[in-house]
Backbone as JSON, one array per atom type, in Angstrom:
{
  "sequence": "MASLSPCCKPSREPEHLQDSTKRRVVSQIAAFYTGLGKSGFAGGVGIGVTPLMAMVYPAKHSLALVLPLLILSDVGNFYLFWGQWDLTAAFRLLPGAVVGVLITTRHLVRLPEFWVKKTLGYLALTFVPIQIARTAGWIHLAPADLPVVWATALGLGLGLILGVFSTMGHVGGIISTMYFLLVLPRENLAPTLVGTATVLFFTLNAVKIVTFTRAGLLNRQVLKELPALLPVLVVGLGIGKLINNSLSGARADWFVYIMLVIVIIMGWKLIRTPRPAPPSDSEPAPA",
  "N": [[114.34, 5.33, 22.53], [112.96, 2.57, 21.06], [111.8, 2.48, 17.69], [108.53, 2.23, 16.34], [107.52, -0.8, 14.93], [106.67, -1.65, 11.43], [104.24, -3.04, 11.46], [103.01, -2.07, 13.6], [102.38, 0.64, 13.26], [100.03, 3.27, 12.76], [97.72, 2.64, 10.25], [97.29, 4.33, 7.25], [95.33, 5.64, 4.57], [96.85, 6.21, 1.4], [97.4, 9.62, 0.14], [96.58, 10.02, -2.52], [94.86, 7.95, -3.05], [92.81, 8.61, -1.2], [91.76, 10.93, -2.38], [90.92, 9.92, -4.78], [88.83, 8.12, -3.82], [87.07, 10.11, -2.93], [86.49, 11.56, -5.14], [85.17, 9.66, -6.67], [82.87, 9.04, -5.14], [81.66, 11.59, -5.12], [81.15, 12.01, -7.79], [79.22, 9.95, -8.33], [77.19, 10.73, -6.68], [76.5, 13.04, -8.07], [75.91, 12.08, -10.48], [73.54, 10.58, -9.79], [71.83, 12.8, -9.05], [71.71, 14.15, -11.42], [70.08, 12.44, -13.11], [67.82, 12.45, -11.48], [66.96, 15.25, -11.46], [66.75, 15.73, -14.2], [64.55, 14.01, -15.02], [62.66, 14.58, -13.16], [62.4, 17.33, -12.75], [62.46, 18.74, -15.04], [65.04, 19.55, -15.98], [67.75, 21.88, -15.6], [69.61, 21.01, -13.8], [72.15, 21.31, -13.83], [72.92, 23.61, -12.29], [73.44, 22.55, -9.79], [74.74, 20.15, -10.06], [77.17, 20.64, -11.66], [78.69, 22.54, -10.03], [79.09, 20.92, -7.89], [80.71, 18.75, -8.84], [82.87, 20.32, -9.47], [84.01, 20.74, -7.03], [85.74, 18.7, -6.51], [87.03, 18.12, -8.87], [89.05, 19.44, -11.7], [87.45, 22.38, -13.03], [86.93, 22.54, -15.78], [87.06, 19.81, -16.59], [84.95, 18.86, -15.04], [82.84, 20.16, -16.35], [83.06, 18.73, -18.77], [82.62, 16.06, -17.94], [80.06, 16.11, -16.87], [78.42, 16.52, -19.11], [78.12, 14.13, -20.89], [76.57, 12.66, -19.04], [74.23, 14.17, -18.92], [73.28, 14.04, -21.66], [72.77, 11.3, -21.79], [70.87, 11.11, -19.88], [68.84, 12.46, -21.21], [68.31, 10.7, -23.25], [67.13, 8.63, -21.75], [64.99, 10.02, -20.75], [63.49, 10.24, -23.08], [62.4, 7.79, -23.38], [60.85, 7.63, -21.07], [59.03, 9.87, -21.25], [57.99, 9.75, -23.71], [56.59, 11.35, -26.66], [55.29, 13.34, -25.17], [55.61, 16.17, -25.67], [56.14, 19.53, -26.97], [57.1, 20.33, -29.88], [57.21, 22.82, -31.37], [57.67, 24.72, -29.49], [60.12, 23.91, -28.3], [61.85, 24.17, -30.6], [61.88, 26.77, -31.13], [63.56, 27.89, -29.21], [66.03, 26.67, -29.99], [67.72, 27.55, -32.28], [68.96, 30.1, -31.48], [70.27, 29.07, -29.12], [72.07, 27.18, -30.15], [73.93, 28.9, -31.51], [74.82, 30.4, -29.15], [76.2, 28.3, -27.91], [78.25, 27.61, -29.78], [79.73, 30.0, -29.77], [80.54, 30.39, -27.15], [81.97, 28.12, -26.4], [84.36, 28.48, -27.69], [85.58, 30.47, -26.17], [85.58, 29.43, -23.67], [87.51, 27.41, -23.69], [89.88, 28.85, -23.74], [89.81, 30.12, -21.27], [91.23, 30.61, -18.1], [91.55, 28.06, -15.59], [91.14, 28.93, -12.91], [89.24, 31.13, -13.28], [87.17, 29.83, -14.6], [86.21, 28.16, -12.49], [85.39, 30.21, -10.71], [83.4, 31.47, -12.31], [81.5, 29.39, -12.3], [80.84, 29.29, -9.77], [79.62, 32.0, -9.47], [77.51, 31.8, -11.28], [75.9, 29.85, -10.2], [75.1, 31.13, -7.74], [73.74, 33.27, -8.91], [71.58, 32.13, -10.18], [70.14, 30.72, -8.22], [68.51, 32.51, -6.6], [66.6, 33.18, -8.58], [65.45, 30.74, -8.95], [64.34, 30.28, -6.53], [62.58, 32.28, -6.2], [60.78, 31.65, -8.34], [59.95, 29.11, -7.44], [58.74, 29.78, -4.99], [56.52, 31.27, -5.93], [56.74, 33.98, -6.32], [57.61, 34.73, -8.89], [55.42, 34.54, -11.22], [54.43, 32.71, -13.93], [52.39, 32.34, -16.58], [50.6, 30.77, -19.39], [50.91, 33.04, -22.0], [49.73, 33.54, -24.49], [50.98, 34.6, -26.65], [51.69, 36.37, -29.72], [52.63, 34.73, -32.72], [55.09, 35.79, -33.95], [56.07, 37.33, -31.84], [56.56, 35.27, -29.97], [58.47, 33.71, -31.23], [60.59, 35.55, -31.61], [61.11, 36.04, -28.94], [61.97, 33.5, -28.17], [64.29, 33.12, -29.67], [66.05, 35.08, -28.68], [66.08, 34.5, -25.91], [66.99, 31.83, -26.25], [69.66, 32.23, -27.15], [70.94, 33.27, -24.79], [70.44, 31.1, -23.11], [72.18, 29.24, -24.46], [74.66, 30.22, -24.06], [74.91, 30.17, -21.1], [74.38, 27.57, -20.71], [76.67, 26.34, -21.84], [78.72, 27.3, -20.1], [78.01, 26.49, -17.6], [76.06, 24.47, -17.58], [73.5, 25.31, -16.96], [71.27, 26.1, -18.43], [68.57, 25.08, -18.2], [66.95, 26.45, -16.43], [66.32, 28.77, -17.69], [65.09, 27.86, -20.0], [62.9, 26.53, -18.8], [61.4, 28.76, -17.77], [60.64, 30.11, -20.08], [59.08, 28.04, -21.41], [56.95, 27.87, -19.54], [55.57, 30.11, -20.12], [54.6, 29.52, -22.66], [53.53, 27.01, -23.0], [50.63, 24.96, -22.76], [48.29, 24.67, -19.86], [47.29, 22.24, -19.4], [48.31, 18.98, -18.49], [50.88, 19.82, -17.77], [53.19, 19.17, -16.36], [54.54, 16.72, -17.33], [54.56, 17.42, -20.02], [56.38, 19.65, -19.94], [58.74, 18.44, -19.11], [59.15, 16.6, -21.24], [59.3, 18.38, -23.43], [61.54, 19.9, -22.74], [63.47, 17.79, -22.95], [63.51, 17.29, -25.65], [64.7, 19.68, -26.53], [67.2, 19.85, -25.07], [68.36, 17.47, -25.59], [69.05, 17.65, -28.34], [70.52, 20.04, -28.06], [72.59, 19.36, -26.37], [73.9, 17.28, -27.88], [75.11, 18.91, -29.93], [76.89, 20.24, -28.17], [78.45, 18.05, -27.4], [79.83, 17.63, -29.79], [81.23, 20.14, -30.1], [82.62, 20.33, -27.68], [84.18, 18.06, -27.88], [85.84, 18.62, -30.11], [87.13, 20.8, -29.03], [88.74, 19.58, -27.19], [87.94, 19.35, -24.65], [86.14, 17.27, -23.94], [87.35, 14.03, -23.62], [89.28, 10.97, -23.72], [90.05, 10.38, -21.3], [87.92, 11.47, -19.74], [85.74, 10.02, -20.58], [86.39, 7.49, -19.76], [85.44, 7.48, -17.19], [82.7, 7.23, -17.22], [81.28, 4.66, -17.3], [81.02, 3.67, -14.67], [79.23, 5.33, -13.49], [76.98, 5.03, -14.91], [74.75, 3.1, -13.7], [73.91, 4.45, -11.49], [72.88, 6.79, -12.4], [70.64, 5.8, -13.86], [69.1, 4.9, -11.75], [68.4, 7.46, -10.57], [67.02, 8.67, -12.6], [64.78, 6.93, -12.59], [63.64, 7.45, -9.97], [63.32, 10.21, -10.24], [61.23, 10.22, -12.19], [59.15, 9.04, -10.65], [58.81, 10.96, -8.74], [57.92, 13.11, -10.43], [55.44, 12.16, -11.17], [54.13, 11.84, -8.59], [54.84, 13.66, -6.64], [54.07, 16.74, -5.29], [53.12, 20.2, -4.87], [53.71, 21.52, -1.63], [55.58, 19.63, -0.63], [57.12, 19.04, -2.85], [58.3, 21.52, -3.18], [59.74, 22.05, -0.83], [61.74, 20.02, -1.24], [62.98, 21.15, -3.38], [63.98, 23.44, -2.25], [65.83, 22.47, -0.24], [67.87, 21.41, -1.94], [68.69, 23.8, -3.14], [69.82, 25.29, -0.99], [72.09, 23.8, -0.58], [73.36, 24.13, -3.03], [73.94, 26.88, -2.78], [76.0, 26.84, -0.77], [77.97, 25.43, -2.13], [78.37, 27.13, -4.36], [79.27, 29.34, -3.01], [81.79, 28.39, -1.98], [83.14, 27.93, -4.38], [83.47, 30.4, -5.45], [85.18, 31.56, -3.51], [87.54, 30.41, -4.3], [90.99, 30.2, -4.19], [93.23, 32.32, -5.73], [95.73, 31.0, -7.98], [99.18, 30.65, -7.19], [101.62, 32.94, -8.83], [103.85, 31.77, -11.29], [107.24, 31.31, -10.27], [109.87, 33.45, -11.23], [112.57, 33.37, -10.73], [115.61, 31.88, -11.04], [117.42, 28.91, -9.69], [120.44, 29.65, -8.11], [123.75, 28.95, -9.68], [125.8, 26.25, -8.58]],
  "CA": [[113.19, 4.45, 22.4], [112.79, 1.9, 19.74], [110.85, 2.91, 16.85], [107.47, 1.15, 16.17], [107.64, -1.68, 13.64], [105.78, -1.18, 10.46], [102.96, -3.59, 11.68], [102.29, -1.37, 14.76], [102.09, 1.91, 12.79], [98.76, 3.35, 12.33], [97.68, 2.59, 8.86], [96.59, 5.43, 6.67], [95.25, 5.45, 3.17], [97.55, 7.15, 0.66], [96.47, 10.76, -0.19], [96.09, 9.92, -3.89], [93.67, 7.0, -2.94], [91.7, 9.35, -0.66], [91.28, 11.78, -3.47], [90.22, 8.91, -5.79], [87.56, 7.77, -3.24], [86.25, 11.21, -2.74], [86.0, 11.97, -6.62], [84.26, 8.5, -7.02], [81.7, 9.22, -4.38], [80.94, 12.82, -5.52], [80.72, 11.83, -9.13], [78.1, 9.08, -8.22], [76.1, 11.69, -6.28], [76.22, 13.94, -9.22], [75.08, 11.18, -11.58], [72.1, 10.37, -9.31], [71.09, 13.97, -9.09], [71.56, 14.48, -12.83], [68.97, 11.76, -13.5], [66.74, 12.83, -10.62], [66.56, 16.49, -11.82], [66.18, 15.64, -15.58], [63.2, 13.42, -15.13], [61.64, 15.04, -12.08], [62.21, 18.81, -12.62], [62.6, 19.32, -16.4], [66.4, 20.09, -16.25], [68.23, 22.85, -14.72], [70.38, 20.26, -12.88], [73.67, 21.91, -13.8], [72.97, 24.56, -11.12], [73.87, 21.79, -8.59], [75.73, 19.08, -10.48], [78.53, 21.08, -12.06], [79.61, 22.96, -8.86], [79.47, 19.65, -7.03], [81.86, 18.2, -9.46], [84.04, 21.21, -9.53], [84.51, 20.78, -5.68], [86.79, 17.72, -6.5], [87.71, 17.93, -10.2], [89.14, 20.75, -12.26], [86.3, 22.88, -13.6], [86.62, 22.22, -17.23], [86.76, 18.48, -16.49], [83.59, 18.82, -14.45], [81.85, 20.48, -17.4], [82.98, 17.72, -19.76], [82.07, 14.86, -17.48], [78.61, 16.17, -16.68], [77.76, 16.49, -20.39], [77.48, 12.85, -21.3], [75.43, 12.3, -18.14], [73.1, 14.96, -19.37], [72.77, 13.5, -22.81], [72.25, 9.92, -21.56], [69.51, 11.37, -19.18], [67.84, 12.9, -22.18], [67.79, 9.36, -23.95], [66.32, 7.95, -20.82], [63.68, 10.7, -20.75], [62.79, 9.93, -24.35], [61.67, 6.53, -23.03], [59.98, 7.93, -20.03], [58.06, 10.9, -21.68], [57.79, 9.65, -25.15], [55.47, 11.83, -27.26], [54.75, 14.23, -24.39], [56.47, 17.34, -26.0], [55.73, 20.55, -27.84], [58.24, 20.56, -30.7], [57.38, 24.16, -31.75], [58.29, 25.57, -28.26], [61.49, 23.52, -28.29], [62.64, 24.55, -31.73], [62.01, 28.27, -31.09], [64.72, 28.26, -28.53], [67.16, 26.03, -30.36], [68.74, 28.16, -33.1], [69.9, 30.93, -30.73], [70.99, 28.34, -28.23], [73.26, 26.6, -30.79], [74.77, 29.99, -31.71], [75.41, 30.7, -27.86], [77.14, 27.15, -27.59], [79.52, 27.74, -30.61], [80.48, 31.24, -29.45], [81.08, 30.43, -25.7], [83.02, 27.1, -26.2], [85.65, 29.02, -28.15], [86.13, 31.3, -25.05], [85.69, 28.5, -22.48], [88.77, 26.79, -23.89], [90.97, 29.82, -23.36], [89.66, 30.71, -19.89], [92.06, 29.87, -17.09], [90.96, 27.13, -14.7], [90.7, 29.73, -11.74], [88.18, 31.83, -13.74], [86.1, 28.92, -14.82], [85.6, 27.85, -11.2], [84.68, 31.5, -10.22], [82.18, 31.67, -12.97], [80.58, 28.31, -11.98], [80.12, 29.85, -8.5], [78.73, 33.15, -9.59], [76.46, 31.31, -11.98], [75.15, 29.11, -9.02], [74.54, 32.03, -6.78], [72.84, 34.06, -9.6], [70.4, 31.43, -10.62], [69.54, 30.34, -7.07], [67.43, 33.46, -6.23], [65.69, 33.11, -9.53], [64.8, 29.48, -8.77], [63.77, 30.43, -5.21], [61.36, 33.13, -6.55], [59.9, 30.92, -9.03], [59.3, 27.97, -6.61], [57.81, 30.4, -3.98], [55.42, 31.94, -6.52], [57.0, 35.48, -6.55], [57.52, 34.99, -10.31], [54.27, 33.71, -11.68], [54.51, 32.59, -15.25], [51.32, 31.45, -17.14], [50.61, 30.93, -20.79], [50.75, 34.4, -22.31], [49.03, 33.61, -25.66], [51.9, 35.49, -27.46], [51.6, 36.09, -31.22], [53.73, 33.81, -33.14], [56.24, 36.64, -34.27], [56.69, 37.65, -30.52], [57.0, 33.97, -29.22], [59.58, 33.32, -32.01], [61.65, 36.47, -31.3], [61.49, 35.85, -27.48], [62.66, 32.26, -28.24], [65.64, 33.33, -30.33], [66.73, 35.84, -27.69], [66.32, 33.67, -24.68], [67.86, 30.69, -26.61], [71.2, 32.78, -27.2], [71.37, 33.43, -23.37], [70.45, 29.69, -22.81], [73.39, 28.59, -24.97], [75.85, 30.75, -23.19], [74.91, 29.64, -19.76], [74.43, 25.97, -20.83], [78.01, 25.9, -22.05], [79.57, 27.67, -18.93], [77.69, 25.74, -16.3], [74.91, 23.53, -17.72], [72.31, 25.84, -16.27], [70.17, 26.56, -19.35], [67.33, 24.58, -18.01], [66.2, 27.37, -15.78], [65.83, 29.69, -18.69], [64.05, 27.15, -20.91], [61.56, 26.26, -18.09], [60.49, 30.03, -17.69], [60.05, 30.29, -21.5], [58.09, 27.01, -21.55], [55.8, 28.1, -18.74], [54.92, 31.16, -20.91], [54.02, 29.28, -24.09], [53.04, 25.62, -23.04], [49.28, 24.99, -22.11], [48.46, 24.25, -18.58], [46.73, 20.85, -19.31], [49.38, 18.02, -18.43], [51.92, 20.64, -17.99], [54.42, 18.71, -15.82], [55.15, 15.83, -18.32], [54.85, 18.17, -21.28], [57.44, 20.48, -19.64], [59.98, 17.55, -19.15], [59.31, 16.06, -22.59], [59.79, 19.5, -24.45], [62.93, 20.19, -22.43], [64.09, 16.8, -23.33], [63.85, 17.43, -26.98], [65.57, 20.82, -26.74], [68.53, 19.6, -24.63], [69.11, 16.37, -26.15], [69.62, 18.41, -29.51], [71.6, 21.1, -27.84], [73.73, 18.55, -25.75], [74.59, 16.65, -29.01], [75.91, 19.97, -30.4], [77.95, 20.46, -27.16], [79.25, 16.92, -27.51], [80.7, 17.88, -30.88], [82.12, 21.31, -29.79], [83.57, 20.04, -26.5], [85.33, 17.05, -28.43], [86.67, 19.32, -30.97], [87.96, 21.75, -28.18], [89.62, 18.91, -26.31], [87.49, 19.06, -23.31], [85.73, 15.92, -23.87], [88.37, 13.3, -24.17], [89.16, 9.69, -23.3], [90.1, 10.38, -19.65], [86.54, 11.69, -19.21], [84.82, 8.92, -21.05], [86.7, 6.23, -18.99], [84.85, 7.43, -15.93], [81.44, 7.06, -17.28], [80.59, 3.34, -17.11], [80.7, 3.45, -13.21], [78.24, 6.21, -13.13], [75.55, 4.71, -15.41], [73.59, 2.55, -12.94], [73.38, 5.54, -10.5], [72.14, 7.73, -13.28], [69.41, 5.13, -14.19], [68.28, 4.99, -10.59], [67.99, 8.74, -10.42], [65.97, 8.78, -13.58], [63.6, 6.26, -12.24], [63.09, 8.26, -8.77], [62.75, 11.48, -10.66], [59.92, 9.97, -12.77], [58.09, 8.87, -9.67], [58.55, 12.42, -8.19], [57.25, 13.96, -11.38], [54.09, 11.7, -11.09], [53.37, 11.83, -7.43], [55.26, 14.77, -5.59], [53.62, 18.15, -5.81], [52.77, 21.12, -3.82], [54.79, 21.9, -0.69], [56.64, 18.63, -0.54], [58.07, 19.33, -4.02], [59.02, 22.93, -2.9], [60.72, 21.77, 0.17], [62.84, 19.28, -1.88], [63.94, 22.05, -4.23], [64.69, 24.43, -1.34], [66.92, 21.91, 0.34], [68.91, 21.42, -2.91], [69.14, 25.07, -3.39], [70.65, 25.64, 0.04], [73.45, 23.02, -0.82], [73.98, 24.79, -4.1], [74.53, 28.12, -2.3], [77.18, 26.51, -0.15], [78.95, 24.98, -3.11], [78.67, 28.28, -5.18], [80.16, 30.35, -2.23], [83.09, 27.86, -1.96], [83.8, 27.98, -5.7], [83.83, 31.86, -5.48], [86.39, 31.81, -2.73], [88.68, 29.7, -4.73], [92.04, 31.08, -4.02], [94.01, 32.49, -6.95], [96.94, 30.28, -7.93], [100.39, 31.61, -7.13], [102.27, 32.92, -10.16], [105.22, 30.98, -11.44], [108.45, 32.02, -10.07], [110.74, 33.77, -12.43], [113.84, 33.22, -10.23], [116.42, 30.54, -11.24], [118.4, 28.79, -8.6], [121.91, 30.08, -8.5], [124.49, 27.81, -10.01], [126.67, 25.92, -7.42]],
  "C": [[113.11, 3.87, 21.01], [111.57, 2.34, 18.98], [109.75, 1.84, 16.61], [107.78, 0.36, 14.95], [106.47, -1.21, 12.81], [104.32, -1.72, 10.74], [102.29, -2.86, 12.77], [102.02, 0.0, 14.31], [100.75, 2.07, 12.44], [98.66, 3.41, 10.88], [96.84, 3.87, 8.4], [96.56, 5.4, 5.16], [95.97, 6.52, 2.46], [96.72, 8.39, 0.2], [95.81, 10.62, -1.61], [94.89, 8.99, -3.96], [92.48, 7.7, -2.23], [91.01, 10.18, -1.57], [90.42, 10.99, -4.55], [88.92, 8.58, -5.2], [86.61, 8.93, -3.25], [85.65, 11.56, -4.14], [84.89, 10.87, -6.98], [82.87, 8.66, -6.31], [80.9, 10.54, -4.84], [80.51, 12.68, -6.92], [79.43, 10.97, -9.25], [76.95, 9.89, -7.71], [75.72, 12.55, -7.3], [75.37, 13.27, -10.27], [73.61, 10.95, -11.17], [71.4, 11.58, -9.39], [70.91, 14.46, -10.44], [70.25, 13.73, -13.32], [67.65, 12.19, -12.76], [66.16, 14.18, -11.23], [66.2, 16.45, -13.24], [64.94, 15.1, -15.69], [62.16, 13.99, -14.2], [61.42, 16.51, -12.19], [62.58, 19.47, -14.02], [64.0, 20.11, -16.61], [66.64, 21.1, -15.29], [69.15, 22.26, -13.7], [71.77, 20.8, -12.82], [73.96, 22.94, -12.69], [73.53, 23.85, -9.86], [75.01, 20.87, -8.91], [77.18, 19.61, -10.79], [79.36, 21.62, -10.96], [79.95, 21.83, -8.05], [80.71, 18.96, -7.47], [83.14, 18.96, -9.36], [84.68, 21.33, -8.1], [85.76, 19.76, -5.72], [87.53, 17.5, -7.77], [88.13, 19.3, -10.66], [87.82, 21.12, -12.95], [85.97, 22.43, -14.83], [86.36, 20.67, -17.34], [85.42, 18.26, -16.02], [82.56, 19.02, -15.49], [81.83, 19.32, -18.39], [82.48, 16.46, -19.21], [80.63, 14.97, -17.23], [77.9, 16.06, -17.97], [77.28, 15.17, -20.88], [76.44, 12.37, -20.32], [74.11, 12.98, -18.45], [72.4, 14.37, -20.65], [72.11, 12.13, -22.62], [70.87, 10.13, -20.78], [68.49, 11.71, -20.18], [67.36, 11.64, -22.97], [66.93, 8.77, -23.03], [64.87, 8.64, -20.71], [62.84, 10.57, -22.02], [61.71, 8.74, -24.09], [60.53, 6.8, -22.1], [58.77, 8.83, -20.39], [57.87, 10.88, -23.14], [56.46, 10.44, -25.62], [54.81, 13.04, -26.42], [55.63, 15.52, -24.52], [55.75, 18.3, -26.91], [56.98, 20.94, -28.7], [58.32, 22.1, -31.1], [58.05, 24.99, -30.71], [59.76, 25.15, -28.21], [62.38, 24.13, -29.4], [62.73, 26.07, -31.89], [63.29, 28.65, -30.35], [66.1, 27.71, -29.17], [68.16, 26.72, -31.31], [69.65, 29.2, -32.35], [70.71, 30.11, -29.58], [72.32, 27.71, -28.87], [74.31, 27.66, -31.03], [75.52, 30.23, -30.37], [76.33, 29.58, -27.59], [78.38, 27.31, -28.42], [80.37, 28.9, -30.28], [81.2, 30.94, -28.16], [82.02, 29.22, -25.59], [84.29, 27.67, -26.6], [86.32, 29.84, -26.9], [86.35, 30.43, -23.87], [87.06, 27.83, -22.61], [89.91, 27.63, -23.4], [90.91, 30.3, -21.98], [90.52, 29.91, -18.99], [91.09, 29.16, -16.08], [90.32, 27.95, -13.45], [89.33, 30.56, -12.12], [86.92, 31.0, -14.06], [85.4, 28.5, -13.48], [84.8, 29.05, -10.53], [83.41, 31.65, -10.92], [81.1, 30.64, -12.67], [79.84, 28.81, -10.61], [79.19, 30.89, -8.58], [77.49, 32.74, -10.3], [75.41, 30.57, -11.05], [74.39, 30.2, -8.25], [73.61, 33.09, -7.62], [71.45, 33.4, -9.91], [69.63, 30.96, -9.41], [68.37, 31.28, -6.65], [66.18, 33.31, -7.25], [64.76, 31.83, -9.35], [63.99, 29.51, -7.42], [62.38, 31.24, -5.52], [60.36, 32.35, -7.38], [59.09, 29.83, -8.27], [58.28, 28.67, -5.56], [56.63, 31.12, -4.58], [55.63, 33.45, -6.72], [57.13, 35.77, -8.1], [56.49, 34.03, -10.8], [54.2, 33.82, -13.07], [53.25, 31.71, -15.66], [51.31, 31.73, -18.59], [50.22, 32.47, -21.09], [49.97, 34.56, -23.74], [49.72, 34.66, -26.56], [51.64, 35.21, -28.9], [52.8, 35.3, -31.63], [55.11, 34.65, -33.42], [56.88, 36.88, -32.83], [57.17, 36.38, -29.85], [58.29, 33.58, -29.9], [60.81, 34.25, -31.62], [62.07, 36.33, -29.82], [62.36, 34.53, -27.36], [64.07, 32.29, -28.66], [66.51, 34.0, -29.28], [67.16, 35.2, -26.39], [67.19, 32.33, -25.0], [69.34, 31.07, -26.66], [71.61, 32.84, -25.74], [71.47, 32.1, -22.78], [71.72, 29.02, -23.18], [74.58, 28.94, -24.35], [75.93, 30.14, -21.75], [74.96, 28.14, -19.72], [75.99, 25.64, -21.1], [78.84, 26.17, -20.93], [79.18, 26.93, -17.79], [76.47, 24.75, -16.49], [73.71, 24.03, -17.0], [71.19, 26.48, -17.22], [68.87, 26.16, -19.02], [66.4, 25.5, -17.2], [65.5, 28.42, -16.75], [64.71, 29.01, -19.56], [62.72, 26.89, -20.06], [60.7, 27.6, -18.03], [59.99, 30.28, -19.02], [58.81, 29.23, -21.73], [56.82, 27.35, -20.75], [55.02, 29.24, -19.33], [54.13, 30.6, -22.14], [53.37, 27.8, -24.03], [51.5, 25.73, -22.39], [49.39, 24.35, -20.78], [47.99, 22.74, -18.47], [48.11, 19.9, -19.44], [50.64, 18.73, -18.49], [53.24, 19.92, -17.53], [55.1, 17.69, -16.74], [55.42, 16.58, -19.65], [56.11, 19.01, -21.12], [58.72, 19.62, -19.78], [60.12, 16.99, -20.54], [59.73, 17.14, -23.6], [61.2, 19.85, -23.98], [63.89, 19.07, -22.81], [64.6, 16.91, -24.85], [64.96, 18.42, -27.24], [66.89, 20.46, -26.21], [69.1, 18.33, -25.15], [69.8, 16.96, -27.51], [70.86, 19.28, -29.19], [72.92, 20.4, -27.29], [74.48, 17.77, -26.79], [75.51, 17.7, -29.75], [77.15, 20.16, -29.52], [78.96, 19.2, -27.12], [80.38, 17.19, -28.56], [81.74, 19.03, -30.67], [83.01, 20.93, -28.7], [84.5, 19.07, -26.99], [86.34, 17.86, -29.09], [87.62, 20.31, -30.26], [88.88, 21.04, -27.23], [89.18, 18.61, -24.95], [86.83, 17.85, -22.97], [86.63, 14.87, -24.46], [88.32, 11.87, -23.47], [89.24, 9.55, -21.78], [88.64, 10.59, -19.09], [85.68, 10.56, -19.44], [85.14, 7.62, -20.24], [85.94, 6.26, -17.63], [83.35, 7.2, -15.94], [80.71, 5.71, -16.95], [80.14, 3.16, -15.67], [79.45, 4.29, -12.84], [76.77, 5.87, -13.73], [74.54, 4.11, -14.6], [73.1, 3.56, -11.98], [72.42, 6.56, -11.18], [70.75, 7.09, -13.52], [68.51, 5.16, -12.9], [67.63, 6.38, -10.32], [66.89, 9.08, -11.43], [64.62, 8.26, -13.06], [62.87, 7.02, -10.89], [62.54, 9.58, -9.3], [61.4, 11.3, -11.39], [58.77, 9.83, -11.74], [57.82, 10.26, -8.99], [57.7, 13.2, -9.09], [55.69, 13.47, -11.33], [53.4, 11.93, -9.8], [53.76, 13.02, -6.53], [54.82, 16.03, -6.2], [53.39, 18.97, -4.6], [54.0, 21.46, -2.97], [55.83, 20.89, -0.54], [57.58, 18.77, -1.67], [58.98, 20.61, -3.75], [60.01, 22.64, -1.88], [61.96, 20.92, -0.38], [63.71, 20.26, -2.68], [64.68, 23.15, -3.29], [66.01, 23.81, -0.75], [68.06, 21.79, -0.71], [69.53, 22.68, -3.21], [70.08, 25.63, -2.25], [72.13, 24.85, -0.17], [74.17, 23.65, -1.96], [74.63, 26.2, -3.7], [75.86, 27.84, -1.65], [78.29, 26.25, -1.05], [79.42, 26.32, -3.99], [79.66, 29.23, -4.38], [81.66, 29.83, -2.16], [83.87, 28.08, -3.21], [84.3, 29.52, -5.88], [84.98, 32.18, -4.76], [87.63, 30.98, -3.1], [89.89, 30.48, -4.73], [92.82, 31.1, -5.5], [95.44, 31.79, -6.82], [98.25, 31.11, -7.96], [101.12, 31.69, -8.49], [103.49, 32.25, -10.16], [106.27, 31.87, -11.05], [109.39, 32.27, -11.13], [112.24, 33.58, -11.98], [114.43, 31.8, -10.54], [117.28, 30.16, -10.11], [119.84, 29.02, -9.0], [122.76, 28.8, -8.74], [125.45, 27.52, -8.72], [128.08, 26.27, -7.69]]
}
């Protein structure tokens, strides 16, 4: 039987183009969600964004690519929430967080890709129950009127933990939010929470830009992908601001629950990442 001519063969996009399309779509979804979470829910977006990126990118590349999106979102939030912050609360967390970033970045560079993906998966599945408990009201945090010494000590300790988790998965926002709920006044809480988180994470992410660049994680290859993501990021910031202003109560809770279900699926897939086969030591026999 005569073979089909090239014009009659079913066309199929080359595999490398399929991968490129998938990465482009996923990165745009991640950029939108970064802006949405930053302006709408005071951070903690890394719990969903970084695992999402890691589904199609190497894990370290994902961490590096999400970082500029986060700091650009912080810049946008300065415009959207200007002056609506509590500098004292932010700067109590900052010293410990910076130390956590410096220590963790050194270990992140040496960690094999397989274990970085596993860590992202475990972080996602660890923080999801905390977020669910907080959203459902099982963890009720209210201003505790802590003495200055105790508030500062708690900030230093939680800041250190925040820095570690922020470096490994950009998930420090959940820790900072819990601290802010303890120390911020209830009046105008939603915008003050976002504004205070913006001050904290803009400063911390600026430190991470330096450490990630020095470690070789943030490089030209990562930066070349950013321009295409900026318009989607801006749209996410705008919609997040609208959500922060208008969405409340059960509707906001359902939005969070839907996102957390997606995070659980991604975290589970990352945990199940197969271990790479060890390199073969055998050499082909000479002819």
